[in-house]
Wavefront OBJ file of the C-alpha trace (Angstrom):
o trace
v -11.553 8.138 5.131
v -9.001 6.356 7.276
v -5.703 8.077 7.921
v -3.056 6.417 5.741
v -0.395 6.400 8.439
v 2.116 3.881 9.764
v -0.575 1.996 11.726
v -2.806 1.675 8.671
v -0.032 0.215 6.506
v 1.328 -1.971 9.282
v -2.119 -3.521 9.701
v -2.384 -4.084 5.942
v 0.904 -6.013 5.911
v 0.245 -7.955 9.111
v -3.239 -8.947 7.911
v -1.819 -9.741 4.471
v -4.294 -7.428 2.763
v -1.698 -6.368 0.229
v -3.456 -7.505 -2.927
v -1.493 -4.924 -4.936
v 1.682 -6.969 -4.346
v 2.681 -8.861 -7.500
v 4.982 -11.308 -5.707
v 7.785 -10.401 -8.147
v 9.286 -7.329 -9.828
v 6.872 -5.572 -12.163
v 7.728 -6.315 -15.786
v 8.018 -2.643 -16.856
v 10.461 -1.820 -14.051
v 12.379 -5.072 -14.534
v 12.755 -4.194 -18.220
v 14.045 -0.714 -17.316
v 16.465 -2.116 -14.716
v 17.822 -4.606 -17.268
v 18.811 -1.673 -19.497
v 20.800 0.118 -16.775
v 24.572 -0.188 -17.114
v 25.913 1.721 -14.098
v 25.672 -0.560 -11.045
v 26.879 2.245 -8.737
v 23.870 4.515 -9.153
v 22.367 5.787 -5.898
v 18.832 4.394 -6.104
v 15.821 4.867 -3.837
v 12.646 2.791 -3.799
v 10.180 4.604 -1.499
v 7.056 2.881 -0.229
v 8.837 -0.265 -1.351
v 6.561 -2.731 0.405
v 7.944 -6.236 -0.030
v 10.759 -4.877 -2.187
v 10.684 -7.187 -5.189
v 12.410 -4.591 -7.390
v 14.976 -3.973 -4.630
v 15.757 -7.699 -4.418
v 16.058 -7.890 -8.203
v 18.510 -4.970 -8.345
v 20.534 -6.432 -5.490
v 20.717 -9.744 -7.330
v 21.856 -7.891 -10.482
v 24.760 -6.281 -8.596
v 23.478 -2.780 -7.911
v 25.428 -1.598 -4.872
v 23.617 1.525 -3.653
v 19.926 0.666 -3.445
v 17.907 2.050 -0.540
v 14.556 0.537 0.397
v 12.213 2.783 2.342
v 8.812 2.076 3.855
v 6.579 3.566 6.520
v 5.744 0.105 7.904
v 8.270 -2.135 9.664
v 6.826 -5.523 8.670
v 7.876 -5.564 4.998
v 11.383 -4.409 5.899
v 11.736 -7.150 8.523
v 10.526 -9.780 6.055
v 12.879 -8.456 3.375
v 15.880 -8.616 5.737
v 15.060 -12.233 6.628
v 14.673 -13.199 2.971
v 17.817 -11.311 1.876
v 20.276 -11.430 4.797
v 23.163 -10.256 2.587
v 21.365 -6.981 1.729
v 22.993 -4.065 3.638
v 20.817 -3.412 6.680
v 21.708 0.295 6.641
v 19.904 0.525 3.282
v 16.615 -0.643 4.840
v 14.940 2.450 6.234
v 11.668 2.651 8.101
v 10.519 6.252 7.958
v 8.044 8.660 6.473
v 9.107 9.445 2.909
v 8.334 13.121 3.467
v 10.997 13.456 6.196
v 13.620 11.258 4.528
v 16.876 12.961 3.578
v 19.267 11.861 0.857
v 20.389 12.460 -2.718
v 19.776 9.931 -5.436
v 20.513 9.413 -9.117
v 17.358 7.391 -9.653
v 14.106 6.896 -7.763
v 11.661 4.132 -8.654
v 7.920 4.637 -8.324
v 6.011 1.413 -7.826
v 2.635 1.567 -6.040
v 3.721 4.418 -3.754
v 2.178 7.469 -5.437
v -1.178 5.668 -5.660
v -1.020 4.797 -1.949
v -0.702 8.317 -0.543
v -3.623 10.639 0.050
v -4.373 12.802 -2.998
v -3.794 15.935 -0.877
v -0.096 14.991 -0.665
v 0.564 14.793 -4.396
v 2.162 18.245 -4.750
v 4.305 17.546 -1.671
v 5.317 14.216 -3.256
v 6.498 15.980 -6.419
v 8.478 18.584 -4.468
v 10.047 15.912 -2.255
v 11.037 13.767 -5.241
v 12.661 16.828 -6.803
v 14.552 17.535 -3.558
v 15.776 13.934 -3.227
v 17.128 13.683 -6.768
v 20.583 14.862 -7.776
v 20.793 17.282 -10.719
v 19.709 15.363 -13.810
v 18.345 12.547 -11.661
v 15.349 10.540 -12.815
v 12.043 9.450 -11.363
v 10.961 6.284 -13.173
v 7.959 4.088 -12.662
v 4.288 3.349 -13.024
v 1.161 5.371 -12.321
v -2.437 4.298 -12.626
v -3.869 6.070 -15.671
v -7.497 5.588 -14.654
v -9.628 7.190 -11.972
v -10.446 5.140 -8.896
v -13.286 6.386 -6.732
v -12.211 4.630 -3.542
v -8.648 4.073 -2.506
v -5.968 3.340 -1.933
v -4.974 2.773 -4.643
v -5.802 6.184 -6.080
v -5.607 6.807 -9.788
v -5.616 9.785 -12.099
v -5.139 10.860 -15.677
v -2.185 11.529 -17.931
v -3.242 15.170 -18.278
v -3.415 15.552 -14.487
v 0.038 14.003 -14.053
v 1.608 16.178 -16.749
v 0.290 19.291 -15.026
v 1.491 18.054 -11.630
v 5.026 17.020 -12.607
v 5.975 19.471 -15.377
v 6.943 22.424 -13.122
v 9.700 20.290 -11.550
v 10.537 17.642 -14.153
v 11.234 17.286 -17.851
v 8.751 14.638 -18.966
v 10.891 12.288 -21.041
v 8.134 9.671 -21.176
v 4.615 9.460 -19.830
v 2.641 7.034 -21.933
v 0.430 3.955 -21.706
v 2.499 1.013 -20.561
v 2.915 -1.647 -23.259
v 4.090 -4.461 -20.964
v 1.808 -4.308 -17.920
v 0.654 -7.534 -16.332
v -2.733 -8.665 -17.661
v -4.902 -7.380 -14.755
v -3.368 -3.894 -15.140
v -3.234 -3.814 -18.931
v -4.529 -0.506 -20.265
v -4.590 0.975 -16.762
v -0.938 1.934 -16.232
v 1.254 4.747 -17.479
v 5.029 4.364 -17.634
v 6.991 7.477 -16.755
v 10.563 8.654 -17.066
v 10.903 12.113 -15.537
v 14.162 14.056 -15.360
v 14.702 16.551 -12.580
v 14.723 20.178 -13.666
v 17.438 22.399 -12.132
l 1 2 3 4 5 6 7 8 9 10 11 12 13 14 15 16 17 18 19 20 21 22 23 24 25 26 27 28 29 30 31 32 33 34 35 36 37 38 39 40 41 42 43 44 45 46 47 48 49 50 51 52 53 54 55 56 57 58 59 60 61 62 63 64 65 66 67 68 69 70 71 72 73 74 75 76 77 78 79 80 81 82 83 84 85 86 87 88 89 90 91 92 93 94 95 96 97 98 99 100 101 102 103 104 105 106 107 108 109 110 111 112 113 114 115 116 117 118 119 120 121 122 123 124 125 126 127 128 129 130 131 132 133 134 135 136 137 138 139 140 141 142 143 144 145 146 147 148 149 150 151 152 153 154 155 156 157 158 159 160 161 162 163 164 165 166 167 168 169 170 171 172 173 174 175 176 177 178 179 180 181 182 183 184 185 186 187 188 189 190 191 192 193 194
């Protein structure tokens, strides 16, 4: 299998082979964002790609949203499309070396894009990046996918993976997925354990 590094993802964006991109915020995350009251939360969106959820939060007045991606192209495009977004909150780096502390981290097509061998490291890193009581919220594919990315999995597998580090507040089939993903996504709300 190809190495899923910066060059791989850069090529995917430059060749516009990003079929996973919805072109707008995902409905489940948009719904969750609409219920948030505190606009000063420190929020991270890792592997943000074209950043539709980031743009939506910025438009809604959230002041501390950080967009992170391994590839430069989506960040450059985002900056051009949203010139009033704080440039210091656009970070091109490897998620696994990123430092920071956040109240909320959104998962949207990042977990499914990393090699399966990195899943435990992903969980530990998410735990390290969240403040006490912080939440990891987002979508996971709830079906197996033989070839990837994207890579899928099962609810049982995810519960086993996340439960040592997070209280699982919700991990259930998503009721408001877009039609092509209906019945294939799980919505999660995980709260960081001390």
